[in-house]
mmCIF file of the C-alpha atoms, coordinates in Angstrom:
data_MODEL
# 
_entry.id   MODEL 
# 
loop_
_atom_site.group_PDB 
_atom_site.id 
_atom_site.type_symbol 
_atom_site.label_atom_id 
_atom_site.label_alt_id 
_atom_site.label_comp_id 
_atom_site.label_asym_id 
_atom_site.label_entity_id 
_atom_site.label_seq_id 
_atom_site.pdbx_PDB_ins_code 
_atom_site.Cartn_x 
_atom_site.Cartn_y 
_atom_site.Cartn_z 
_atom_site.occupancy 
_atom_site.B_iso_or_equiv 
_atom_site.pdbx_formal_charge 
_atom_site.auth_seq_id 
_atom_site.auth_comp_id 
_atom_site.auth_asym_id 
_atom_site.auth_atom_id 
_atom_site.pdbx_PDB_model_num 
ATOM 1  C CA . MET A 1 1  ? -84.552  16.592 103.037 1.00 0.00 ? 1  MET A CA 1 
ATOM 2  C CA . LYS A 1 2  ? -86.699  18.454 100.548 1.00 0.00 ? 2  LYS A CA 1 
ATOM 3  C CA . ALA A 1 3  ? -88.222  17.291 97.240  1.00 0.00 ? 3  ALA A CA 1 
ATOM 4  C CA . ILE A 1 4  ? -88.668  19.534 94.227  1.00 0.00 ? 4  ILE A CA 1 
ATOM 5  C CA . ILE A 1 5  ? -90.568  18.659 91.053  1.00 0.00 ? 5  ILE A CA 1 
ATOM 6  C CA . ASP A 1 6  ? -89.536  20.349 87.829  1.00 0.00 ? 6  ASP A CA 1 
ATOM 7  C CA . LYS A 1 7  ? -92.905  21.159 86.242  1.00 0.00 ? 7  LYS A CA 1 
ATOM 8  C CA . GLU A 1 8  ? -91.231  21.491 82.845  1.00 0.00 ? 8  GLU A CA 1 
ATOM 9  C CA . LEU A 1 9  ? -90.075  17.854 83.011  1.00 0.00 ? 9  LEU A CA 1 
ATOM 10 C CA . CYS A 1 10 ? -93.060  16.256 84.761  1.00 0.00 ? 10 CYS A CA 1 
ATOM 11 C CA . THR A 1 11 ? -95.286  14.256 82.409  1.00 0.00 ? 11 THR A CA 1 
ATOM 12 C CA . GLY A 1 12 ? -97.913  13.369 85.013  1.00 0.00 ? 12 GLY A CA 1 
ATOM 13 C CA . CYS A 1 13 ? -97.212  9.634  84.872  1.00 0.00 ? 13 CYS A CA 1 
ATOM 14 C CA . GLU A 1 14 ? -98.132  9.300  88.585  1.00 0.00 ? 14 GLU A CA 1 
ATOM 15 C CA . LEU A 1 15 ? -95.277  6.888  89.396  1.00 0.00 ? 15 LEU A CA 1 
ATOM 16 C CA . CYS A 1 16 ? -94.144  9.106  92.276  1.00 0.00 ? 16 CYS A CA 1 
ATOM 17 C CA . VAL A 1 17 ? -97.660  9.138  93.727  1.00 0.00 ? 17 VAL A CA 1 
ATOM 18 C CA . THR A 1 18 ? -97.876  5.360  93.401  1.00 0.00 ? 18 THR A CA 1 
ATOM 19 C CA . SER A 1 19 ? -94.521  4.723  95.069  1.00 0.00 ? 19 SER A CA 1 
ATOM 20 C CA . CYS A 1 20 ? -94.702  7.479  97.681  1.00 0.00 ? 20 CYS A CA 1 
ATOM 21 C CA . PRO A 1 21 ? -98.254  8.802  98.269  1.00 0.00 ? 21 PRO A CA 1 
ATOM 22 C CA . ASP A 1 22 ? -97.342  10.421 101.606 1.00 0.00 ? 22 ASP A CA 1 
ATOM 23 C CA . ILE A 1 23 ? -94.943  12.785 99.825  1.00 0.00 ? 23 ILE A CA 1 
ATOM 24 C CA . PHE A 1 24 ? -96.388  13.291 96.336  1.00 0.00 ? 24 PHE A CA 1 
ATOM 25 C CA . GLU A 1 25 ? -99.860  13.943 94.922  1.00 0.00 ? 25 GLU A CA 1 
ATOM 26 C CA . MET A 1 26 ? -101.367 14.936 91.620  1.00 0.00 ? 26 MET A CA 1 
ATOM 27 C CA . ASP A 1 27 ? -102.364 18.532 90.963  1.00 0.00 ? 27 ASP A CA 1 
ATOM 28 C CA . GLY A 1 28 ? -104.337 18.323 87.762  1.00 0.00 ? 28 GLY A CA 1 
ATOM 29 C CA . ASP A 1 29 ? -102.097 16.709 85.163  1.00 0.00 ? 29 ASP A CA 1 
ATOM 30 C CA . LEU A 1 30 ? -98.821  17.192 87.080  1.00 0.00 ? 30 LEU A CA 1 
ATOM 31 C CA . ALA A 1 31 ? -97.364  15.862 90.304  1.00 0.00 ? 31 ALA A CA 1 
ATOM 32 C CA . LYS A 1 32 ? -96.645  18.090 93.282  1.00 0.00 ? 32 LYS A CA 1 
ATOM 33 C CA . VAL A 1 33 ? -94.933  17.712 96.634  1.00 0.00 ? 33 VAL A CA 1 
ATOM 34 C CA . LYS A 1 34 ? -97.346  17.470 99.579  1.00 0.00 ? 34 LYS A CA 1 
ATOM 35 C CA . VAL A 1 35 ? -94.858  18.182 102.380 1.00 0.00 ? 35 VAL A CA 1 
ATOM 36 C CA . GLU A 1 36 ? -92.263  20.903 102.811 1.00 0.00 ? 36 GLU A CA 1 
ATOM 37 C CA . ILE A 1 37 ? -89.737  18.745 104.677 1.00 0.00 ? 37 ILE A CA 1 
ATOM 38 C CA . ILE A 1 38 ? -89.452  14.992 104.183 1.00 0.00 ? 38 ILE A CA 1 
ATOM 39 C CA . GLN A 1 39 ? -89.118  13.260 107.528 1.00 0.00 ? 39 GLN A CA 1 
ATOM 40 C CA . PRO A 1 40 ? -86.275  10.735 108.008 1.00 0.00 ? 40 PRO A CA 1 
ATOM 41 C CA . GLY A 1 41 ? -88.675  7.765  107.946 1.00 0.00 ? 41 GLY A CA 1 
ATOM 42 C CA . ALA A 1 42 ? -89.922  8.725  104.470 1.00 0.00 ? 42 ALA A CA 1 
ATOM 43 C CA . GLU A 1 43 ? -86.558  9.439  102.836 1.00 0.00 ? 43 GLU A CA 1 
ATOM 44 C CA . GLU A 1 44 ? -86.218  5.955  101.323 1.00 0.00 ? 44 GLU A CA 1 
ATOM 45 C CA . CYS A 1 45 ? -89.646  6.324  99.733  1.00 0.00 ? 45 CYS A CA 1 
ATOM 46 C CA . ALA A 1 46 ? -88.708  9.731  98.287  1.00 0.00 ? 46 ALA A CA 1 
ATOM 47 C CA . HIS A 1 47 ? -85.477  8.318  96.844  1.00 0.00 ? 47 HIS A CA 1 
ATOM 48 C CA . GLN A 1 48 ? -87.445  5.482  95.242  1.00 0.00 ? 48 GLN A CA 1 
ATOM 49 C CA . ALA A 1 49 ? -89.879  7.957  93.679  1.00 0.00 ? 49 ALA A CA 1 
ATOM 50 C CA . ALA A 1 50 ? -86.996  10.029 92.300  1.00 0.00 ? 50 ALA A CA 1 
ATOM 51 C CA . ASP A 1 51 ? -85.352  6.892  90.905  1.00 0.00 ? 51 ASP A CA 1 
ATOM 52 C CA . ASP A 1 52 ? -88.640  5.746  89.333  1.00 0.00 ? 52 ASP A CA 1 
ATOM 53 C CA . CYS A 1 53 ? -89.339  9.077  87.608  1.00 0.00 ? 53 CYS A CA 1 
ATOM 54 C CA . PRO A 1 54 ? -88.877  8.480  83.869  1.00 0.00 ? 54 PRO A CA 1 
ATOM 55 C CA . THR A 1 55 ? -88.057  12.134 83.165  1.00 0.00 ? 55 THR A CA 1 
ATOM 56 C CA . THR A 1 56 ? -85.899  12.794 86.261  1.00 0.00 ? 56 THR A CA 1 
ATOM 57 C CA . ALA A 1 57 ? -88.282  15.589 87.239  1.00 0.00 ? 57 ALA A CA 1 
ATOM 58 C CA . ILE A 1 58 ? -87.821  14.927 90.978  1.00 0.00 ? 58 ILE A CA 1 
ATOM 59 C CA . LYS A 1 59 ? -84.807  16.441 92.711  1.00 0.00 ? 59 LYS A CA 1 
ATOM 60 C CA . LEU A 1 60 ? -83.977  15.780 96.359  1.00 0.00 ? 60 LEU A CA 1 
ATOM 61 C CA . GLU A 1 61 ? -82.019  18.285 98.443  1.00 0.00 ? 61 GLU A CA 1 
ATOM 62 C CA . ASP A 1 62 ? -80.595  17.837 101.930 1.00 0.00 ? 62 ASP A CA 1 
# 
């Protein structure tokens, strides 16, 4: 699984970093993905971060 953040939609609220710090981090005022491939053990966390995103800026691809 791979996570993608749409920089046009990201507001920098940091909810993804709070709910899934192993996958997401802040890069200035916007979030970014820390890992290229999300390992199976972290997929639930990534889904939670995508669900929590108020602007739906996080997309997950298999």
